C-alpha positions in Angstrom: -1.7 27.3 53.6 0.8 24.6 52.7 3.4 23.9 55.4 7.1 23.6 54.8 7.2 19.9 55.8 4.6 19.0 53.2 6.5 20.8 50.5 9.7 19.0 51.5 7.9 15.7 51.6 6.6 16.2 48.1 10.1 16.8 46.6 11.1 13.2 46.3 7.8 12.4 44.6 8.3 15.2 42.1 11.8 14.1 41.4 10.5 10.5 40.9 7.9 11.8 38.5 10.6 13.7 36.5 12.6 10.5 36.4 9.7 8.5 35.1 8.9 11.2 32.5 12.5 11.1 31.3 12.5 7.3 31.2 9.3 7.3 29.2 10.8 9.8 26.8 13.9 7.7 26.4 11.8 4.5 25.8 9.8 6.3 23.1 13.0 7.6 21.6 14.3 4.1 21.3 11.2 2.9 19.5 12.0 2.8 15.7 8.5 3.8 14.6 8.5 6.9 16.7 11.9 7.9 15.3 10.7 7.2 11.8 7.8 9.7 12.2 10.0 12.3 13.9 12.5 12.1 11.0 9.7 12.2 8.5 8.3 15.3 10.2 11.7 16.9 9.9 11.8 16.2 6.1 8.3 17.5 5.7 9.3 20.8 7.2 11.7 21.2 4.3 9.7 19.5 1.5 6.3 21.3 2.1 7.7 24.9 1.9 9.8 23.8 -1.1 6.7 22.4 -2.8 4.8 25.6 -2.2 7.6 27.7 -3.7 7.8 25.5 -6.8 4.0 25.8 -7.3 4.2 29.6 -6.8 6.9 30.0 -9.4 5.1 27.8 -11.9 1.8 29.6 -11.4 3.5 33.0 -11.8 5.0 31.7 -15.1 8.4 32.8 -13.7 10.3 31.2 -16.6 8.8 33.9 -18.9 8.4 36.8 -16.6 11.3 36.4 -14.1 14.2 38.7 -14.0 17.0 39.6 -11.6 20.1 38.0 -10.1 18.1 35.0 -8.7 16.6 34.1 -12.1 19.3 31.6 -13.2 19.2 29.8 -9.8 15.4 29.5 -9.8 15.3 28.5 -13.4 17.8 25.7 -12.7 16.0 24.5 -9.6 12.4 24.7 -10.8 12.4 24.5 -14.6 15.8 23.2 -15.8 16.6 23.3 -19.5 14.0 20.6 -20.3 16.3 19.0 -22.8 16.0 15.3 -22.8 18.1 12.6 -24.4 16.0 10.7 -26.9 18.7 8.5 -28.3 19.9 6.9 -25.1 19.0 3.2 -25.3 19.4 2.4 -21.6 18.1 5.3 -19.5 19.8 4.1 -16.4 23.4 4.1 -17.5 25.5 5.6 -20.3 26.5 3.2 -23.1 29.4 0.9 -22.1 32.7 1.8 -23.7 33.8 -1.2 -25.8 37.6 -1.9 -25.6 39.0 -1.4 -29.1 42.7 -1.8 -29.1 43.2 -2.8 -25.5 45.3 -5.9 -24.7 43.9 -8.9 -22.8 46.3 -8.3 -20.0 45.1 -4.7 -19.6 41.4 -5.8 -19.6 42.2 -8.5 -17.0 44.0 -5.9 -14.8 41.0 -3.5 -15.1 38.6 -6.3 -14.1 40.7 -7.3 -11.1 40.9 -3.6 -10.1 37.1 -3.3 -10.3 36.5 -6.5 -8.4 39.0 -5.7 -5.7 37.6 -2.1 -5.3 34.0 -3.3 -5.1 34.8 -6.1 -2.7 37.1 -4.0 -0.4 34.6 -1.1 -0.3 31.4 -3.0 0.4 32.8 -5.8 2.5 34.4 -3.2 4.8 31.2 -1.2 4.7 29.2 -4.3 5.8 31.5 -5.2 8.6 31.6 -1.6 9.9 27.8 -1.2 9.5 27.2 -4.2 11.8 29.9 -3.1 14.3 28.4 0.4 14.6 24.8 -0.6 15.0 25.1 -3.7 17.2 28.1 -3.2 19.5 28.9 -0.8 22.3 31.7 1.8 22.5 33.8 2.7 25.6 33.2 -0.6 27.4 35.4 -1.4 30.4 35.4 -3.9 33.2 33.1 -1.8 35.2 31.2 0.1 32.5 29.2 -1.8 29.8 29.7 1.1 27.4 27.0 2.8 25.2 25.6 2.1 21.8 25.2 4.6 19.1 21.5 4.8 18.3 20.9 7.6 15.7 20.9 5.9 12.2 20.0 9.2 10.6 23.4 10.7 11.6 25.2 7.8 9.8 23.1 8.4 6.7 24.1 12.1 6.9 27.8 11.1 7.2 27.5 8.9 4.2 25.8 11.5 2.1 28.0 14.4 2.9 31.1 12.5 1.8 29.3 11.1 -1.3 28.3 14.7 -2.2 31.9 15.9 -1.8 33.4 13.1 -3.9 30.8 13.4 -6.7 31.2 17.2 -6.7 35.0 17.0 -7.1 34.6 14.3 -9.8 32.2 16.5 -11.8 34.4 19.5 -11.4 37.6 17.7 -12.6 36.1 15.7 -15.5 34.0 16.6 -18.5 30.3 16.0 -17.9 27.2 16.4 -20.1 25.3 19.7 -20.0 22.8 19.4 -17.2 19.1 19.8 -18.1 17.0 18.3 -15.3 15.1 20.6 -12.8 17.1 20.2 -9.6 14.0 19.7 -7.4 13.3 16.4 -9.2 16.3 14.9 -7.4 14.6 15.4 -4.1 12.1 12.5 -4.7 14.9 10.0 -5.2 16.9 11.6 -2.4 14.0 11.3 0.1 13.4 7.6 -0.7 17.1 6.9 -0.6 17.5 8.4 2.8 14.5 6.4 4.1 15.8 3.1 2.6 19.3 3.7 4.1 17.7 4.5 7.5 15.6 1.3 7.4 18.7 -0.7 6.5 20.6 0.6 9.5 17.7 0.3 11.9 16.9 -3.3 10.8 20.3 -4.4 12.2 19.0 -3.7 15.7 16.4 -6.5 15.3 17.9 -9.0 12.8 21.4 -10.3 12.0 23.5 -9.0 9.1 23.3 -12.4 7.2 19.5 -12.2 7.4 19.6 -8.7 6.0 21.9 -9.7 3.2 19.7 -12.6 2.1 16.6 -10.4 2.3 18.2 -7.8 0.0 19.3 -10.6 -2.4 15.7 -11.8 -2.5 14.1 -8.5 -3.3 13.7 -9.6 -6.9 10.6 -11.5 -5.7 8.5 -8.5 -4.6 9.7 -6.6 -7.7 8.3 -9.4 -9.9 5.1 -9.5 -8.0 4.6 -5.8 -8.3 5.4 -5.9 -12.1 2.9 -8.7 -12.6 0.1 -7.1 -10.6 0.6 -3.4 -11.4 2.2 -3.3 -14.9 1.0 -6.7 -16.2 4.5 -7.6 -17.2 5.4 -11.1 -18.5 8.4 -13.1 -17.4 10.3 -16.1 -18.6 10.0 -19.5 -17.0 13.5 -19.3 -15.6 12.6 -16.1 -13.8 9.8 -17.8 -12.0 12.1 -20.8 -11.3 14.9 -18.8 -9.8 12.5 -16.7 -7.8 11.0 -19.9 -6.3 14.6 -21.1 -5.5 15.4 -17.9 -3.8 12.2 -18.2 -1.7 13.0 -21.7 -0.7 16.6 -20.8 0.2 15.7 -17.8 2.3 13.0 -19.9 4.1 15.5 -22.6 4.8 17.9 -20.1 6.3 15.3 -18.2 8.4 13.5 -21.3 9.7 16.7 -23.1 10.7 18.2 -20.1 12.4 15.1 -18.6 14.0 15.5 -20.1 17.5 18.9 -18.6 17.9 18.0 -15.1 16.8 15.5 -13.2 19.0 13.2 -14.6 21.6 10.7 -11.7 21.2 8.4 -12.0 18.2 8.0 -8.2 18.4 11.7 -7.5 17.5 11.5 -10.1 14.7 8.4 -8.4 13.3 10.1 -5.0 13.6 13.1 -6.3 11.6 10.7 -7.7 8.9 8.9 -4.4 8.6 12.1 -2.4 8.4 13.4 -4.7 5.7 10.1 -4.3 3.8 10.5 -0.6 4.1 14.1 -0.8 2.7 12.9 -2.8 -0.3 10.0 -0.5 -1.0 11.9 2.8 -0.7 14.9 1.4 -2.6 12.7 0.2 -5.5 11.2 3.6 -5.7 14.6 5.2 -5.8 15.8 3.1 -8.7 12.6 3.6 -10.7 12.7 7.4 -10.2 16.3 7.6 -11.1 15.6 5.6 -14.3 13.0 8.2 -15.2 15.5 11.0 -14.4 18.0 9.5 -16.8 15.8 10.5 -19.7 17.6 13.8 -19.2 21.1 13.8 -20.6 23.2 13.3 -17.5 26.0 11.0 -16.2 25.7 8.7 -13.2 28.0 10.9 -11.2 25.8 13.9 -11.9 22.9 11.8 -10.6 25.0 10.9 -7.5 25.7 14.6 -6.9 22.2 15.8 -7.4 20.6 13.2 -5.1 23.2 13.8 -2.4 22.7 17.5 -2.4 19.1 17.1 -1.2 20.1 14.1 1.0 22.5 16.4 2.9 19.8 19.1 3.1 17.1 16.8 4.4 19.3 15.0 7.0 21.1 18.0 8.4 17.8 19.9 8.7 16.1 17.0 10.5 19.1 16.5 12.8 19.2 20.2 13.7 15.5 20.3 14.4 15.7 17.3 16.8 18.9 18.5 18.4 20.5 15.2 17.4 23.4 16.6 15.4 25.2 18.0 18.5 24.4 14.9 20.5 25.9 12.7 17.8 29.0 15.0 17.6 29.4 14.7 21.4 29.3 10.9 21.0 32.0 11.1 18.4 34.1 13.3 20.8 33.6 10.7 23.6 34.5 7.7 21.4 37.4 8.2 18.9 36.9 4.6 17.8 33.4 5.4 16.6 34.6 8.5 14.8 37.1 6.3 12.8 34.4 3.8 12.0 31.9 6.4 10.9 34.4 8.1 8.6 35.6 4.9 7.1 32.0 3.8 6.6 31.3 6.9 4.7 34.5 6.6 2.6 33.6 3.0 1.6 30.1 4.0 0.7 31.2 7.0 -1.5 34.0 5.3 -3.3 31.9 2.1 -3.7 29.5 4.1 -5.8 32.3 5.3 -8.1 33.5 1.7 -8.5 29.9 0.7 -9.5 29.8 3.3 -12.2 33.3 2.5 -13.5 32.7 -1.3 -13.5 29.4 -1.1 -15.4 30.8 1.3 -17.9 33.8 -0.9 -18.6 32.4 -4.4 -18.4 28.6 -4.2 -18.4 25.8 -5.0 -15.9 26.3 -8.8 -16.0 29.9 -8.8 -14.8 29.0 -6.2 -12.1 26.1 -8.4 -10.9 28.4 -11.4 -10.6 31.0 -9.4 -8.6 28.3 -8.1 -6.3 26.6 -11.5 -5.8 30.0 -12.9 -4.7 30.3 -9.9 -2.4 27.1 -10.8 -0.7 28.3 -14.4 -0.1 31.6 -13.1 1.3 29.7 -10.6 3.5 27.7 -13.4 5.1 30.9 -15.4 5.7 32.8 -12.5 7.2 29.9 -11.6 9.4 29.7 -15.1 10.8 33.4 -15.3 11.4 33.8 -11.9 13.0 30.6 -11.6 15.0 30.0 -15.2 15.7 26.7 -15.8 14.0 25.8 -19.5 14.0 24.4 -21.1 10.8 23.1 -24.6 10.8 23.6 -27.1 8.0 20.1 -26.5 6.7 20.7 -22.7 6.9 24.0 -23.1 5.0 22.2 -25.1 2.3 19.6 -22.3 2.1 22.3 -19.7 1.6 23.8 -21.9 -1.2 20.4 -22.3 -2.9 19.9 -18.5 -2.9 23.3 -17.8 -4.5 23.0 -20.6 -7.0 19.6 -19.1 -8.1 21.2 -15.6 -8.4 24.0 -17.0 -10.6 21.4 -18.8 -12.7 19.6 -15.5 -13.2 22.8 -13.8 -14.4 23.5 -16.7 -16.8 20.0 -16.9 -18.2 19.7 -13.2 -18.6 23.0 -13.0 -20.6 21.8 -15.8 -22.8 18.5 -14.0 -23.4 20.3 -10.8 -24.1 22.4 -12.4 -26.8 19.3 -14.1 -28.3 17.4 -10.8 -28.3 20.0 -9.2 -30.5 19.3 -11.9 -33.1 15.6 -11.3 -33.2 13.9 -9.8 -36.2 13.2 -6.0 -36.0 9.5 -6.5 -35.2 10.0 -8.9 -32.3 10.9 -7.9 -28.7 11.9 -10.0 -25.8 9.7 -10.1 -22.7 10.3 -7.8 -19.8 13.2 -8.7 -17.5 13.6 -7.9 -13.8 
């Protein structure tokens, strides 16, 4: 028989055990790899049943035998109209509208409008992204405040607003007849969610300037993958600029490494997350290129991808109980609410500015604007958040952006030259 004193004596030990268990749970919850697998499990709980349903309808030959009120919905989601555009030269974007009788002043105004819209949207987005992921909210003289930790909720916020904006745009403007099976958007949606999540999480382990440079240098793994897997050939200037980018990034990282993170584990985590961002983002763009073989507009693509992005993220958040927790954080910190909403607004309208700029002025002008945006983003981050860049690091940044501008210039020259080639000749593959 257990006496009362022994039971009372054991209570502090039991309470300590519960505290230790809670602490261990919190430490695991803060580990990015654990959160990644938890999020992936949430997505799988939606993807696997959806995959089984699609296989069931295909095996049943539902397109021929199906009837009833659900038939149009199932046909659109599983089969589509299977009408592809065979005359579209560039699968990724609709042909650019050439200005016919537009004055020079009007074109300059349009260009300034596009540049200002892109710079304002993505510079604000970058500054807020670093603020939300690296700083605390509710700090006082006695309270250090608390950080917002759930990157998936930020992805959900971005996607729900992008879904709304794209839906309104499609409803108010004339769009091509949609033919792609809706489920095919889910692949690009899943990789897009994961790439965005890796991008947010990486800011916990590396600085924003490092992230920007890493994103600017993703052309290197793309070229390596094209060479090894697809046996693509590249021009000498592509190898030269890729080498310059590598040198510039190395100069920046090596000169700034002592001031970043003492722990090599956090540095390694940042590198892995950036690699995940590049891999998932590359898959997203390639899958979207394949989807553009169907006759659709970029805004329809934006709408379709974000439909599934909202479904995946809200499902995973509800399963984890993280949605209510994040909403409580918003209720406690009105400043965070304003930042999260503005972050989503900048992301959604930035995508519309991308489509409009490329449609009006082409990919080369858009690339120049966005390259300048990356340089301004590094400068703003250093000024606002106090990142120190050495002279060697600054030279490395300059080398990277000189190489990027050289790529734009060489590519435009090659494009002009390829138009003059005889019909039987084709230029080499470009990145």
